N, CA, C and O atoms as CSV, one atom per row, in Angstrom:
chain,resi,resn,atom,element,x,y,z
A,1,MET,N,N,0.894,-0.816,-0.042
A,1,MET,CA,C,0.192,-0.047,0.033
A,1,MET,C,C,0.829,1.690,-0.050
A,1,MET,O,O,0.516,2.645,-0.761
A,2,VAL,N,N,1.876,1.501,1.081
A,2,VAL,CA,C,2.691,1.936,1.048
A,2,VAL,C,C,3.690,2.784,-0.106
A,2,VAL,O,O,3.776,3.982,-0.374
A,3,ARG,N,N,4.365,1.612,-0.624
A,3,ARG,CA,C,4.686,2.164,-2.604
A,3,ARG,C,C,3.487,2.503,-2.597
A,3,ARG,O,O,3.286,3.333,-1.710
A,4,TRP,N,N,2.311,2.167,-3.356
A,4,TRP,CA,C,1.308,3.106,-3.898
A,4,TRP,C,C,1.083,3.917,-3.770
A,4,TRP,O,O,0.644,4.568,-4.718
A,5,LEU,N,N,1.197,4.402,-2.680
A,5,LEU,CA,C,1.147,5.893,-2.396
A,5,LEU,C,C,2.852,7.065,-2.586
A,5,LEU,O,O,3.135,8.262,-2.640
A,6,MET,N,N,3.255,6.290,-2.608
A,6,MET,CA,C,5.097,6.464,-3.658
A,6,MET,C,C,5.098,7.280,-4.480
A,6,MET,O,O,5.293,8.464,-4.755
A,7,PHE,N,N,4.565,5.432,-5.135
A,7,PHE,CA,C,4.282,5.883,-6.854
A,7,PHE,C,C,3.640,7.058,-7.222
A,7,PHE,O,O,4.291,7.845,-7.909
A,8,GLY,N,N,2.574,7.328,-6.932
A,8,GLY,CA,C,1.485,8.242,-6.405
A,8,GLY,C,C,2.566,10.045,-6.101
A,8,GLY,O,O,2.503,11.047,-6.813
A,9,LEU,N,N,3.048,9.932,-5.390
A,9,LEU,CA,C,3.437,11.064,-4.934
A,9,LEU,C,C,4.428,11.359,-6.023
A,9,LEU,O,O,4.131,12.415,-6.581
A,10,LEU,N,N,5.412,10.840,-6.476
A,10,LEU,CA,C,6.556,10.687,-7.353
A,10,LEU,C,C,5.398,11.063,-9.168
A,10,LEU,O,O,5.897,11.538,-10.188
A,11,ALA,N,N,4.266,10.762,-9.048
A,11,ALA,CA,C,3.907,10.687,-10.796
A,11,ALA,C,C,3.110,12.185,-10.166
A,11,ALA,O,O,2.643,12.865,-11.080
A,12,LEU,N,N,2.939,12.671,-8.989
A,12,LEU,CA,C,1.803,13.985,-9.157
A,12,LEU,C,C,3.589,15.066,-8.921
A,12,LEU,O,O,3.235,16.242,-8.994
A,13,GLY,N,N,4.485,15.038,-8.792
A,13,GLY,CA,C,5.309,15.965,-8.110
A,13,GLY,C,C,6.367,15.777,-9.967
A,13,GLY,O,O,7.149,16.651,-10.341
A,14,VAL,N,N,6.089,14.540,-10.749
A,14,VAL,CA,C,6.443,14.980,-11.503
A,14,VAL,C,C,5.185,15.243,-13.245
A,14,VAL,O,O,5.622,15.058,-14.381
A,15,ALA,N,N,4.420,15.469,-13.091
A,15,ALA,CA,C,3.317,15.883,-13.509
A,15,ALA,C,C,3.301,17.675,-13.181
A,15,ALA,O,O,3.114,18.497,-14.078
A,16,ILE,N,N,3.596,18.135,-11.363
A,16,ILE,CA,C,3.242,19.188,-11.651
A,16,ILE,C,C,4.973,20.316,-11.989
A,16,ILE,O,O,5.393,21.469,-12.081
A,17,VAL,N,N,5.445,18.592,-12.058
A,17,VAL,CA,C,6.996,20.027,-13.068
A,17,VAL,C,C,6.770,19.952,-14.264
A,17,VAL,O,O,7.878,20.136,-14.766
A,18,PHE,N,N,5.908,19.768,-15.234
A,18,PHE,CA,C,5.822,19.250,-16.413
A,18,PHE,C,C,4.463,20.992,-16.770
A,18,PHE,O,O,4.533,21.670,-17.795
A,19,VAL,N,N,3.426,21.258,-15.597
A,19,VAL,CA,C,2.941,22.159,-15.680
A,19,VAL,C,C,3.516,23.110,-14.962
A,19,VAL,O,O,3.425,24.200,-15.528
A,20,GLY,N,N,3.860,23.133,-14.333
A,20,GLY,CA,C,3.985,24.554,-13.286
A,20,GLY,C,C,4.892,25.480,-13.784
A,20,GLY,O,O,6.046,25.084,-13.947
A,21,ASN,N,N,4.498,27.123,-14.180
A,21,ASN,CA,C,5.308,27.349,-14.747
A,21,ASN,C,C,5.729,29.000,-13.394
A,21,ASN,O,O,5.778,30.228,-13.461
A,22,THR,N,N,5.919,27.959,-12.399
A,22,THR,CA,C,6.721,29.222,-11.509
A,22,THR,C,C,8.029,28.087,-10.504
A,22,THR,O,O,8.124,26.884,-10.258
A,23,PRO,N,N,8.835,29.343,-10.188
A,23,PRO,CA,C,10.198,28.921,-10.183
A,23,PRO,C,C,9.671,27.916,-7.874
A,23,PRO,O,O,10.457,27.333,-7.127
A,24,GLY,N,N,8.661,28.116,-7.727
A,24,GLY,CA,C,8.435,27.554,-6.406
A,24,GLY,C,C,7.768,26.569,-6.691
A,24,GLY,O,O,7.937,25.585,-5.970
A,25,LEU,N,N,6.693,26.458,-7.928
A,25,LEU,CA,C,5.710,25.358,-8.334
A,25,LEU,C,C,7.400,24.615,-8.301
A,25,LEU,O,O,8.101,24.168,-7.394
A,26,LEU,N,N,7.542,24.744,-9.524
A,26,LEU,CA,C,8.930,23.357,-9.951
A,26,LEU,C,C,9.263,23.180,-8.715
A,26,LEU,O,O,8.677,22.127,-8.460
A,27,ALA,N,N,9.949,23.575,-7.521
A,27,ALA,CA,C,10.666,23.302,-6.720
A,27,ALA,C,C,9.831,22.343,-5.995
A,27,ALA,O,O,10.191,21.178,-6.163
A,28,ILE,N,N,8.836,22.506,-5.251
A,28,ILE,CA,C,7.543,21.625,-4.723
A,28,ILE,C,C,7.927,20.643,-5.483
A,28,ILE,O,O,8.909,20.021,-5.078
A,29,GLY,N,N,7.209,20.146,-6.964
A,29,GLY,CA,C,7.801,19.348,-7.798
A,29,GLY,C,C,8.524,18.321,-7.785
A,29,GLY,O,O,8.309,17.115,-7.906
A,30,PHE,N,N,9.840,19.257,-7.544
A,30,PHE,CA,C,11.184,18.407,-8.108
A,30,PHE,C,C,11.264,17.947,-6.484
A,30,PHE,O,O,11.623,16.773,-6.396
A,31,VAL,N,N,11.132,18.287,-5.789
A,31,VAL,CA,C,11.392,17.897,-4.260
A,31,VAL,C,C,9.800,16.354,-4.182
A,31,VAL,O,O,10.114,15.192,-3.924
A,32,ALA,N,N,8.764,16.632,-4.370
A,32,ALA,CA,C,7.786,15.918,-3.899
A,32,ALA,C,C,8.039,14.690,-4.856
A,32,ALA,O,O,7.833,13.592,-4.338
A,33,GLY,N,N,8.531,14.703,-6.416
A,33,GLY,CA,C,9.511,13.442,-7.180
A,33,GLY,C,C,11.027,13.305,-6.718
A,33,GLY,O,O,12.096,12.726,-6.910
A,34,PHE,N,N,10.838,13.570,-6.510
A,34,PHE,CA,C,12.491,13.367,-5.575
A,34,PHE,C,C,12.092,12.171,-3.820
A,34,PHE,O,O,12.549,11.072,-3.505
A,35,VAL,N,N,11.539,12.678,-3.424
A,35,VAL,CA,C,10.564,12.464,-1.980
A,35,VAL,C,C,10.182,10.840,-2.798
A,35,VAL,O,O,10.990,9.944,-3.044
A,36,GLY,N,N,9.062,10.854,-3.016
A,36,GLY,CA,C,8.456,9.570,-4.062
A,36,GLY,C,C,9.094,8.322,-4.621
A,36,GLY,O,O,8.899,7.133,-4.370
A,37,LEU,N,N,9.880,8.913,-5.416
A,37,LEU,CA,C,11.368,8.496,-5.888
A,37,LEU,C,C,11.804,7.139,-4.892
A,37,LEU,O,O,11.573,5.930,-4.892
A,38,ILE,N,N,12.779,8.374,-3.832
A,38,ILE,CA,C,12.840,7.399,-2.704
A,38,ILE,C,C,11.855,6.207,-1.942
A,38,ILE,O,O,12.174,5.051,-1.662
A,39,GLY,N,N,10.989,6.667,-1.788
A,39,GLY,CA,C,9.962,5.910,-0.888
A,39,GLY,C,C,9.760,4.708,-1.529
A,39,GLY,O,O,9.876,3.578,-1.054
A,40,PHE,N,N,9.327,5.170,-3.086
A,40,PHE,CA,C,9.019,4.100,-3.888
A,40,PHE,C,C,10.030,2.691,-3.770
A,40,PHE,O,O,9.854,1.504,-3.494
A,41,VAL,N,N,11.582,3.865,-4.278
A,41,VAL,CA,C,12.437,2.313,-4.051
A,41,VAL,C,C,12.600,1.796,-2.428
A,41,VAL,O,O,12.558,0.580,-2.243
A,42,PHE,N,N,12.705,2.305,-1.761
A,42,PHE,CA,C,12.448,1.714,-0.563
A,42,PHE,C,C,11.331,0.536,-0.261
A,42,PHE,O,O,11.473,-0.626,0.118
A,43,ALA,N,N,10.199,1.292,-0.573
A,43,ALA,CA,C,9.232,0.043,-0.456
A,43,ALA,C,C,8.799,-0.724,-1.531
A,43,ALA,O,O,7.680,-1.197,-1.725
A,44,LEU,N,N,10.178,-0.823,-2.463
A,44,LEU,CA,C,9.597,-2.044,-2.545
A,44,LEU,C,C,11.335,-2.910,-2.076
A,44,LEU,O,O,11.428,-4.069,-2.480
A,45,ALA,N,N,12.244,-2.491,-1.494
A,45,ALA,CA,C,12.724,-3.147,-0.526
A,45,ALA,C,C,12.413,-3.909,0.628
A,45,ALA,O,O,12.320,-4.979,1.229
A,46,ALA,N,N,12.359,-3.256,0.588
A,46,ALA,CA,C,11.545,-3.587,2.281
A,46,ALA,C,C,10.262,-5.042,1.406
A,46,ALA,O,O,10.374,-6.244,1.650
A,47,GLU,N,N,9.307,-4.501,0.550
A,47,GLU,CA,C,8.108,-5.686,-0.361
A,47,GLU,C,C,9.431,-7.326,-0.201
A,47,GLU,O,O,9.305,-8.518,0.079
A,48,ARG,N,N,10.744,-6.270,-0.631
A,48,ARG,CA,C,11.460,-7.706,-1.128
A,48,ARG,C,C,11.964,-8.828,-0.062
A,48,ARG,O,O,12.111,-10.034,-0.260
A,49,VAL,N,N,12.170,-8.132,1.038
A,49,VAL,CA,C,12.723,-8.857,2.419
A,49,VAL,C,C,11.533,-9.189,3.302
A,49,VAL,O,O,11.624,-9.916,4.291
A,50,SER,N,N,10.409,-8.615,2.887
A,50,SER,CA,C,9.614,-9.238,3.946
A,50,SER,C,C,8.585,-10.531,3.168
A,50,SER,O,O,7.727,-11.296,3.608
A,51,ALA,N,N,9.183,-10.297,1.821
A,51,ALA,CA,C,8.940,-11.958,0.973
A,51,ALA,C,C,9.519,-12.908,1.357
A,51,ALA,O,O,8.957,-13.985,1.554
A,52,THR,N,N,10.790,-12.694,1.546
A,52,THR,CA,C,11.825,-13.769,2.165
A,52,THR,C,C,12.338,-14.480,3.370
A,52,THR,O,O,12.703,-15.615,3.677
A,53,ALA,N,N,12.160,-12.947,4.085
A,53,ALA,CA,C,12.135,-13.523,5.428
A,53,ALA,C,C,11.430,-14.318,5.944
A,53,ALA,O,O,10.223,-14.250,5.711
A,54,ARG,N,N,12.168,-15.778,7.194
A,54,ARG,CA,C,11.537,-16.147,7.862
A,54,ARG,C,C,10.842,-15.790,8.656
A,54,ARG,O,O,11.117,-14.704,9.167
A,55,PRO,N,N,9.999,-16.301,8.986
A,55,PRO,CA,C,9.128,-16.288,10.675
A,55,PRO,C,C,9.453,-16.484,11.452
A,55,PRO,O,O,9.929,-17.575,11.768
A,56,GLU,N,N,9.301,-15.033,12.482
A,56,GLU,CA,C,10.145,-15.631,13.842
A,56,GLU,C,C,9.819,-16.733,14.392
A,56,GLU,O,O,10.835,-17.135,14.957
A,57,SER,N,N,8.477,-17.887,14.647
A,57,SER,CA,C,8.372,-18.977,14.933
A,57,SER,C,C,9.464,-19.950,14.303
A,57,SER,O,O,9.443,-21.115,14.701
A,58,MET,N,N,10.474,-19.559,13.298
A,58,MET,CA,C,11.101,-20.293,12.898
A,58,MET,C,C,12.495,-20.601,13.238
A,58,MET,O,O,13.218,-21.556,12.953
A,59,MET,N,N,12.702,-19.369,14.031
A,59,MET,CA,C,13.637,-19.017,14.265
A,59,MET,C,C,14.671,-20.247,15.617
A,59,MET,O,O,14.180,-20.959,16.492
A,60,VAL,N,N,15.795,-20.096,15.343
A,60,VAL,CA,C,16.199,-20.654,16.592
A,60,VAL,C,C,16.991,-20.043,17.897
A,60,VAL,O,O,18.063,-19.463,17.724
A,61,SER,N,N,16.223,-20.247,19.678
A,61,SER,CA,C,16.337,-19.724,20.271
A,61,SER,C,C,18.173,-20.195,20.535
A,61,SER,O,O,18.862,-20.995,19.903
A,62,PRO,N,N,18.446,-19.508,21.464
A,62,PRO,CA,C,19.546,-19.943,21.795
A,62,PRO,C,C,20.396,-20.449,22.800
A,62,PRO,O,O,21.573,-20.286,23.120
A,63,GLU,N,N,18.887,-21.498,23.429
A,63,GLU,CA,C,19.287,-22.206,24.156
A,63,GLU,C,C,19.183,-23.839,23.169
A,63,GLU,O,O,19.876,-24.849,23.288
A,64,GLU,N,N,18.422,-23.645,22.540
A,64,GLU,CA,C,18.368,-24.804,20.935
A,64,GLU,C,C,20.038,-24.048,20.527
A,64,GLU,O,O,20.731,-24.891,21.095
A,65,LEU,N,N,20.603,-23.489,20.195
A,65,LEU,CA,C,21.736,-22.930,18.802
A,65,LEU,C,C,22.952,-23.913,20.387
A,65,LEU,O,O,23.784,-24.775,20.106
A,66,ALA,N,N,22.743,-23.553,21.483
A,66,ALA,CA,C,24.160,-23.642,22.271
A,66,ALA,C,C,24.225,-25.415,22.001
A,66,ALA,O,O,25.156,-25.771,21.279
A,67,LEU,N,N,23.379,-26.426,22.488
A,67,LEU,CA,C,22.743,-27.163,22.437
A,67,LEU,C,C,23.186,-27.842,21.391
A,67,LEU,O,O,24.085,-28.664,21.215
A,68,LEU,N,N,22.148,-27.195,20.538
A,68,LEU,CA,C,23.045,-27.588,18.737
A,68,LEU,C,C,25.147,-28.420,18.256
A,68,LEU,O,O,25.728,-29.436,17.875
A,69,LYS,N,N,25.418,-26.648,18.787
A,69,LYS,CA,C,27.130,-27.249,19.502
A,69,LYS,C,C,27.939,-28.215,19.885
A,69,LYS,O,O,28.999,-28.805,19.675
A,70,LYS,N,N,26.648,-28.098,20.770
A,70,LYS,CA,C,27.219,-29.543,21.871
A,70,LYS,C,C,27.406,-29.724,21.114
A,70,LYS,O,O,28.354,-29.242,20.492
A,71,ARG,N,N,26.409,-30.736,20.599
A,71,ARG,CA,C,25.930,-31.895,19.684
A,71,ARG,C,C,27.095,-31.956,18.598
A,71,ARG,O,O,27.743,-32.988,18.422
A,72,GLN,N,N,27.307,-30.845,17.920
A,72,GLN,CA,C,28.650,-31.220,16.977
A,72,GLN,C,C,29.697,-30.916,17.677
A,72,GLN,O,O,30.678,-31.274,17.026
A,73,SER,N,N,29.879,-30.642,18.251
A,73,SER,CA,C,31.097,-30.633,18.692
A,73,SER,C,C,31.417,-31.897,19.043
A,73,SER,O,O,32.261,-32.358,18.275
A,74,ALA,N,N,30.968,-32.895,20.185
A,74,ALA,CA,C,30.897,-33.720,20.457
A,74,ALA,C,C,31.008,-35.228,19.466
A,74,ALA,O,O,31.785,-36.174,19.594
A,75,ALA,N,N,29.738,-34.966,18.314
A,75,ALA,CA,C,30.009,-35.451,17.202
A,75,ALA,C,C,31.143,-35.798,16.344
A,75,ALA,O,O,31.426,-36.860,15.789
A,76,SER,N,N,32.035,-34.066,16.368
A,76,SER,CA,C,33.746,-33.645,15.307
A,76,SER,C,C,35.029,-34.759,16.100
A,76,SER,O,O,36.055,-35.331,15.731
A,77,THR,N,N,34.232,-34.627,17.364
A,77,THR,CA,C,35.969,-34.987,17.975
A,77,THR,C,C,35.678,-37.156,17.172
A,77,THR,O,O,34.714,-37.916,17.093
A,78,PRO,N,N,37.245,-37.233,16.773
A,78,PRO,CA,C,37.469,-38.232,17.049
A,78,PRO,C,C,37.859,-39.361,17.922
A,78,PRO,O,O,38.489,-39.130,18.954
A,79,ARG,N,N,37.558,-40.463,17.614
A,79,ARG,CA,C,37.392,-41.133,19.174
A,79,ARG,C,C,38.779,-42.572,18.570
A,79,ARG,O,O,38.930,-43.099,17.468
A,80,THR,N,N,39.502,-42.755,19.839
A,80,THR,CA,C,40.743,-43.222,20.169
A,80,THR,C,C,40.502,-45.025,20.221
A,80,THR,O,O,39.714,-45.687,20.896
A,81,VAL,N,N,41.501,-45.436,19.245
A,81,VAL,CA,C,40.525,-46.922,19.457
A,81,VAL,C,C,42.029,-47.850,20.041
A,81,VAL,O,O,43.176,-47.667,19.634
A,82,ASP,N,N,41.652,-48.689,20.922
A,82,ASP,CA,C,43.561,-48.880,21.566
A,82,ASP,C,C,43.337,-50.363,20.554
A,82,ASP,O,O,42.536,-51.021,19.890
A,83,ALA,N,N,44.749,-50.254,21.057
A,83,ALA,CA,C,45.788,-51.151,20.589
A,83,ALA,C,C,44.981,-53.115,20.371
A,83,ALA,O,O,45.026,-53.948,19.466
A,84,GLY,N,N,44.406,-53.074,21.617
A,84,GLY,CA,C,44.785,-54.368,22.046
A,84,GLY,C,C,43.309,-54.387,21.565
A,84,GLY,O,O,42.910,-55.549,21.650
A,85,ARG,N,N,42.292,-53.520,21.068
A,85,ARG,CA,C,41.260,-54.225,20.497
A,85,ARG,C,C,41.371,-53.997,19.141
A,85,ARG,O,O,42.253,-53.390,18.533
A,86,ALA,N,N,39.875,-54.831,18.525
A,86,ALA,CA,C,39.703,-54.810,17.457
A,86,ALA,C,C,38.668,-53.234,17.225
A,86,ALA,O,O,38.276,-52.796,18.306
A,87,PRO,N,N,38.227,-52.410,16.002
A,87,PRO,CA,C,37.425,-51.539,16.540
A,87,PRO,C,C,35.965,-52.414,15.863
A,87,PRO,O,O,35.948,-53.271,14.979
A,88,PRO,N,N,35.027,-51.933,16.506
A,88,PRO,CA,C,33.674,-52.161,16.995
A,88,PRO,C,C,32.906,-52.466,15.329
A,88,PRO,O,O,33.150,-51.781,14.335
A,89,GLU,N,N,32.285,-53.243,15.357
A,89,GLU,CA,C,31.921,-53.049,13.575
A,89,GLU,C,C,30.557,-52.753,13.968
A,89,GLU,O,O,29.942,-52.932,15.020
A,90,PRO,N,N,30.169,-52.127,12.559
A,90,PRO,CA,C,28.688,-51.104,12.733
A,90,PRO,C,C,27.712,-52.057,12.446
A,90,PRO,O,O,26.522,-51.744,12.459
């Protein structure tokens, strides 16, 4: 919704620049067009980011993250085998 408002402001600013015949009206048109353009670009970027963002419920809590790191470090440590015994068969 905001991006269409910014696009409308951009179009209004461009229209004022083409129709206006006084310096003050031209300045207002340029400012409105510039603000509308910047706002439209940021609104498009925000829409794109929110479309690809994960929901909050899918985020891992710090406690779960610490548990996963602990499991990973335990699984990655090499196990030593006694020289007198044969390794266990899978």
